DRENDRENGU-235762 format. One line per field, with one value per residue (C-alpha): x, y, z; residue in three letters. Coordinates in nm, 3 decimals, decimal comma, always signed. Layout:
BEGIN
c1: X  ...
c2: Y  ...
c3: Z  ...
mimar: ALA  ...
END
This chain:
BEGIN
c1: +6,187  +6,083  +6,298  +6,411  +6,185  +5,850  +5,926  +5,962  +5,642  +5,424  +5,547  +5,477  +5,130  +5,082  +5,247  +4,993  +4,653  +4,792  +4,817  +4,433  +4,308  +4,443  +4,318  +3,984  +3,942  +4,066  +3,811  +3,537  +3,616  +3,638  +3,269  +3,180  +3,334  +3,082  +2,821  +2,885  +2,897  +2,535  +2,326  +2,018  +1,823  +1,948  +1,785  +1,468  +1,288  +1,366  +1,727  +1,764  +1,602  +1,853  +2,118  +1,988  +2,006  +1,703  +1,545  +1,638  +1,236  +1,238  +1,239  +1,455  +1,257  +0,895  +0,620  +0,558  +0,201  +0,155  +0,425  +0,224  +0,166  +0,466  +0,513  +0,723  +0,736  +1,053  +1,211  +1,094  +1,302  +1,123  +1,420  +1,539  +1,595  +1,394  +1,076  +1,140  +1,079  +0,757  +0,598  +0,663  +0,503  +0,212  +0,181  +0,189  -0,032  -0,274  -0,286  -0,311  -0,611  -0,772  -0,718  -0,795  -1,081  -1,284  -1,195  -1,397  -1,698  -1,612  -1,629  -1,906  -2,084  -1,968  -2,053  -2,411  -2,340  -2,149  -1,893  -2,196  -2,151  -1,981  -1,725  -1,679  -1,625  -1,396  -1,183  -1,171  -1,041  -0,811  -0,637  -0,578  -0,466  -0,211  -0,097  +0,012  +0,187  +0,366  +0,449  +0,327  +0,711  +0,762  +0,444  +0,012  -0,213  -0,335  -0,615  -0,579  -0,815  -0,644  -0,316  -0,516  -0,676  -0,303  -0,178  -0,430  -0,345  +0,055  +0,108  +0,238  +0,444  +0,215  +0,463  +0,472  +0,075  +0,082  +0,310  +0,172  -0,244  -0,077  +0,054  -0,221  -0,472  -0,218  -0,228  -0,603  -0,636  -0,385  -0,543  -0,878  -0,715  -0,636  -0,894  -1,085  -0,893  -0,943  -1,347  -1,587  -1,931  -2,221  -2,343  -2,581  -2,506  -2,488  -2,748  -2,478  -2,368  -2,051  -1,827  -1,878  -1,807  -1,644  -1,686  -1,876  -2,233  -2,485  -2,814  -3,027  -2,997  -2,667  -2,750  -2,781  -2,467  -2,254  -2,387  -2,272  -1,947  -1,880  -1,996  -1,802  -1,444  -1,497  -1,528  -1,223  -0,969  -1,087  -0,983  -0,647  -0,571  -0,649  -0,443  -0,156  -0,098  -0,040  -0,037  -0,414  -0,294  +0,003  +0,195  +0,122  -0,290  -0,283  -0,316  -0,574  -0,805  -0,786  -0,879  -1,186  -1,281  -1,281  -1,503  -1,750  -1,766  -1,847  -2,137  -2,317  -2,271  -2,255  -2,590  -2,635  -2,306  -2,096  -1,895  -1,520  -1,370  -1,101  -1,106  -0,855  -1,027  -1,332  -1,186  -0,939  -1,270  -1,480  -1,177  -1,124  -1,523  -1,591  -1,852  -1,878  -2,233  -2,219  -1,814  -1,821  -1,942  -1,705  -1,409  -1,558  -1,765  -1,433  -1,185  -1,421  -1,527  -1,129  -1,069  -1,297  -1,186  -0,798  -0,906  -1,109  -0,843  -0,619  -0,820  -0,888  -0,603  -0,340  -0,299  +0,072  +0,239  +0,424  +0,706  +0,872
c2: -6,609  -6,474  -6,497  -6,174  -6,299  -6,316  -5,963  -5,836  -6,008  -5,849  -5,513  -5,519  -5,619  -5,316  -5,066  -5,235  -5,226  -4,797  -4,708  -4,906  -4,728  -4,374  -4,430  -4,475  -4,234  -3,943  -4,105  -4,070  -3,679  -3,632  -3,765  -3,529  -3,254  -3,344  -3,396  -3,055  -2,882  -2,980  -2,671  -2,666  -2,717  -3,090  -3,111  -3,145  -2,938  -3,214  -3,230  -2,859  -2,892  -3,169  -2,941  -2,645  -2,514  -2,246  -2,262  -1,969  -1,904  -1,866  -1,459  -1,358  -0,998  -1,040  -0,782  -0,571  -0,639  -0,998  -1,045  -1,253  -1,196  -0,986  -0,700  -0,447  -0,172  -0,354  -0,286  +0,063  +0,301  +0,644  +0,875  +0,834  +1,076  +0,762  +0,838  +1,240  +1,206  +1,016  +1,250  +1,511  +1,333  +1,320  +1,641  +1,807  +1,522  +1,599  +1,958  +1,966  +1,660  +1,909  +2,209  +2,097  +1,913  +2,122  +2,466  +2,286  +2,301  +2,651  +2,740  +2,592  +2,807  +3,104  +3,054  +2,919  +2,535  +2,645  +2,305  +2,090  +1,770  +1,591  +1,830  +1,811  +1,477  +1,500  +1,764  +1,493  +1,206  +1,442  +1,536  +1,190  +1,053  +1,328  +1,314  +0,926  +0,988  +1,264  +1,096  +0,732  +0,674  +0,789  +0,784  +0,814  +0,733  +1,095  +0,936  +0,814  +0,522  +0,367  +0,420  +0,267  -0,055  -0,131  -0,128  -0,357  -0,623  -0,589  -0,413  -0,076  -0,043  +0,004  +0,269  +0,438  +0,505  +0,820  +1,014  +0,966  +1,079  +1,376  +1,493  +1,444  +1,627  +1,921  +1,893  +1,868  +2,197  +2,404  +2,375  +2,447  +2,751  +2,820  +2,831  +2,967  +3,296  +3,295  +3,247  +3,505  +3,363  +3,318  +2,960  +2,874  +2,471  +2,447  +2,688  +2,989  +3,218  +3,071  +3,178  +2,859  +2,586  +2,264  +2,024  +1,710  +1,653  +1,411  +1,544  +1,279  +1,103  +1,023  +0,614  +0,694  +0,906  +0,592  +0,373  +0,575  +0,645  +0,256  +0,130  +0,376  +0,380  -0,009  +0,022  +0,217  +0,022  -0,283  -0,076  -0,004  -0,284  -0,491  -0,294  -0,251  -0,663  -0,913  -0,894  -0,725  -0,443  -0,286  +0,026  +0,283  +0,260  +0,227  +0,605  +0,631  +0,360  +0,501  +0,849  +0,677  +0,530  +0,810  +1,015  +0,725  +0,742  +1,082  +1,126  +0,862  +0,949  +1,304  +1,383  +1,142  +1,224  +1,437  +1,135  +1,196  +0,852  +1,049  +1,152  +1,370  +1,580  +1,605  +1,683  +1,978  +2,185  +2,110  +2,245  +2,540  +2,635  +2,495  +2,278  +1,947  +1,806  +1,459  +1,438  +1,107  +0,930  +1,055  +0,970  +0,629  +0,484  +0,542  +0,372  +0,059  +0,034  +0,080  -0,202  -0,450  -0,403  -0,418  -0,762  -0,898  -0,891  -1,053  -1,336  -1,339  -1,574  -1,366  -1,371  -1,390  -1,545  -1,846  -1,907  -2,207
c3: +1,227  +0,854  +0,579  +0,389  +0,047  +0,275  +0,419  +0,051  -0,087  +0,202  +0,164  -0,196  -0,138  +0,123  -0,131  -0,416  -0,167  -0,048  -0,460  -0,473  -0,206  -0,295  -0,673  -0,509  -0,306  -0,614  -0,792  -0,574  -0,530  -0,863  -0,896  -0,592  -0,770  -1,120  -0,888  -0,738  -1,065  -1,200  -1,349  -1,196  -1,519  -1,448  -1,107  -0,987  -0,721  -0,413  -0,492  -0,446  -0,125  -0,033  -0,166  -0,015  -0,395  -0,442  -0,790  -1,052  -1,007  -0,646  -0,600  -0,296  -0,238  -0,157  -0,307  -0,047  -0,050  -0,059  +0,251  +0,466  +0,847  +0,885  +1,105  +0,976  +1,259  +1,340  +1,063  +0,965  +1,178  +1,258  +1,246  +0,861  +0,576  +0,405  +0,641  +0,665  +0,299  +0,290  +0,572  +0,344  +0,024  +0,282  +0,379  +0,038  -0,112  +0,146  +0,132  -0,255  -0,232  -0,037  -0,142  -0,544  -0,471  -0,203  -0,448  -0,698  -0,434  -0,362  -0,718  -0,779  -0,481  -0,615  -0,951  -0,920  -0,990  -1,284  -1,196  -1,170  -0,965  -1,269  -1,272  -0,897  -0,942  -1,193  -1,050  -0,700  -0,920  -1,160  -0,853  -0,685  -1,026  -1,042  -0,728  -0,680  -1,063  -0,850  -0,542  -0,541  -0,576  -0,213  -0,064  -0,152  +0,128  +0,155  +0,385  +0,779  +0,647  +0,420  +0,660  +0,928  +0,699  +0,561  +0,927  +1,023  +0,767  +0,870  +0,530  +0,659  +0,977  +1,255  +1,424  +1,118  +1,166  +1,397  +1,220  +0,862  +1,010  +1,191  +0,845  +0,677  +0,922  +0,897  +0,570  +0,523  +0,786  +0,592  +0,269  +0,449  +0,592  +0,267  +0,112  +0,325  +0,305  -0,067  -0,075  +0,079  +0,037  +0,306  +0,349  +0,637  +0,701  +1,060  +1,207  +1,167  +0,885  +0,761  +0,440  +0,208  +0,427  +0,239  +0,494  +0,468  +0,637  +0,563  +0,370  +0,530  +0,856  +0,986  +0,905  +0,524  +0,592  +0,763  +0,499  +0,217  +0,372  +0,443  +0,100  -0,115  +0,087  +0,103  -0,245  -0,284  -0,094  -0,279  -0,555  -0,449  -0,278  -0,587  -0,837  -0,660  -0,604  -0,842  -1,168  -1,245  -1,425  -1,531  -1,289  -1,516  -1,485  -1,137  -1,108  -1,338  -1,180  -0,872  -0,973  -1,179  -0,861  -0,611  -0,982  -0,949  -0,571  -0,566  -0,821  -0,651  -0,321  -0,276  -0,261  +0,064  +0,241  +0,058  -0,057  +0,176  +0,188  +0,388  +0,757  +0,692  +0,432  +0,645  +1,014  +0,851  +0,740  +1,043  +1,259  +1,039  +1,037  +1,357  +1,261  +1,348  +1,227  +1,187  +1,256  +1,384  +1,091  +0,874  +1,128  +1,151  +0,890  +0,624  +0,862  +0,897  +0,515  +0,437  +0,717  +0,610  +0,240  +0,343  +0,486  +0,205  -0,049  +0,183  +0,199  -0,155  -0,361  -0,522  -0,918  -0,900  -1,225  -1,184  -1,378  -1,497
mimar: TYR  VAL  SER  GLU  THR  LYS  LEU  LYS  LYS  ALA  SER  ASN  VAL  ASP  GLN  SER  SER  TYR  SER  LEU  SER  PHE  LEU  PHE  LEU  LEU  LEU  ARG  LEU  ARG  LYS  GLN  ASN  LYS  MET  GLY  ASP  MET  SER  LEU  SER  ASN  ILE  ASN  HIS  GLU  ASP  ALA  VAL  ALA  LEU  ASP  ILE  LYS  PRO  SER  TYR  VAL  SER  GLU  THR  PRO  LEU  PRO  PHE  LEU  THR  PRO  ASN  LYS  ASP  LYS  SER  SER  SER  SER  PRO  LEU  PHE  SER  LEU  HIS  PHE  PHE  GLN  LYS  LEU  ILE  ALA  GLU  LEU  VAL  GLY  THR  TYR  TYR  LEU  VAL  PHE  ALA  GLY  CYS  ALA  SER  ILE  ALA  VAL  ASN  ALA  GLN  HIS  ASN  ASN  ALA  VAL  THR  LEU  VAL  GLY  ILE  ALA  VAL  VAL  TRP  GLY  LEU  VAL  VAL  MET  VAL  LEU  ILE  TYR  SER  LEU  GLY  HIS  ILE  SER  ALA  HIS  PHE  ASN  PRO  ALA  VAL  THR  ILE  ALA  LEU  ALA  SER  CYS  ARG  ARG  PHE  PRO  LEU  ASN  GLN  VAL  PRO  ALA  TYR  ILE  ALA  VAL  GLN  VAL  ILE  GLY  SER  ILE  SER  ALA  SER  ALA  THR  LEU  ARG  LEU  LEU  PHE  ASP  LEU  ASN  ASN  ASP  VAL  CYS  GLY  LYS  LYS  HIS  ASP  VAL  PHE  LEU  GLY  SER  TYR  PRO  SER  GLY  SER  ASP  LEU  GLN  GLY  PHE  ALA  MET  GLU  PHE  ILE  ILE  THR  ALA  PHE  LEU  MET  PHE  VAL  VAL  CYS  ALA  VAL  THR  THR  GLY  ASN  ARG  THR  SER  ALA  GLU  LEU  GLU  GLY  LEU  ILE  ILE  GLY  ALA  THR  ILE  SER  LEU  ASN  VAL  ILE  PHE  GLY  ALA  GLU  VAL  SER  GLY  SER  SER  MET  ASN  PRO  ALA  ARG  SER  LEU  GLY  PRO  ALA  LEU  VAL  TRP  GLY  CYS  TYR  LYS  GLY  ILE  TRP  ILE  TYR  LEU  LEU  ALA  PRO  THR  LEU  GLY  ALA  VAL  SER  ALA  ALA  TRP  ILE  CYS  LYS  LEU  LEU  PRO  SER  THR  GLN  LYS  LYS  GLU  ASN
END
């Protein structure tokens, strides 16, 4: 019923509409490709979020000390070569820490205070500084109070704490045993004669000793957190600053409590010499002081530099 001319006209109209539709589709695809090729510098932050594109100033790897409320225990295997290396570093570091520091006390006693209190303080600070620069790239706690404090605010794997404390105490005991073999002097500390007792004991009351250990260990931990997080100091100065803090604490705390600041440092000599006078002070006060300082540092605002 439709003439041939009308059919040809209808066919031409359909072909034209198909061509226009195809051309429109190509233009739209080309426009989308151009939008996808836009550089990040030409889009704002909201566009980046919408396109799921991270701006160049967003870091992919969070700083280890600044990871908020993240328990690393699940991602820190106990049976690995790296963890074994960290334990060896803690063992060796704690051994030389106790050996060098307590040896200065023994030499001072053997030579009629020739080293002096300031000299002993310098030795403790120097050995800590040297060990941080030597072993800091692996592990440099050397102190159960520091380990527990970092774990309490989730800046250290909780499942690694027992092994760390064990090797730190073993290192301290080994150093104390070595020193007892090397030095032979009489010293009356616990009501019986000892060859030089190199442990810690309060000179005054237990309360005075507890307060001093809490304060100086909190100060030490505060400095440790301050120089190892954010951009306050360069990495080259961390060991020097921490070592200087140790020396300061020894100078103004030794006459009251002996300036232990370290449960392993006090427990090792106590076990080797069998003298436990006020030992609970040196196990509890440094730990509480370090934990308190770590949490204070966690609550303080970070000084990370923001790049534009």
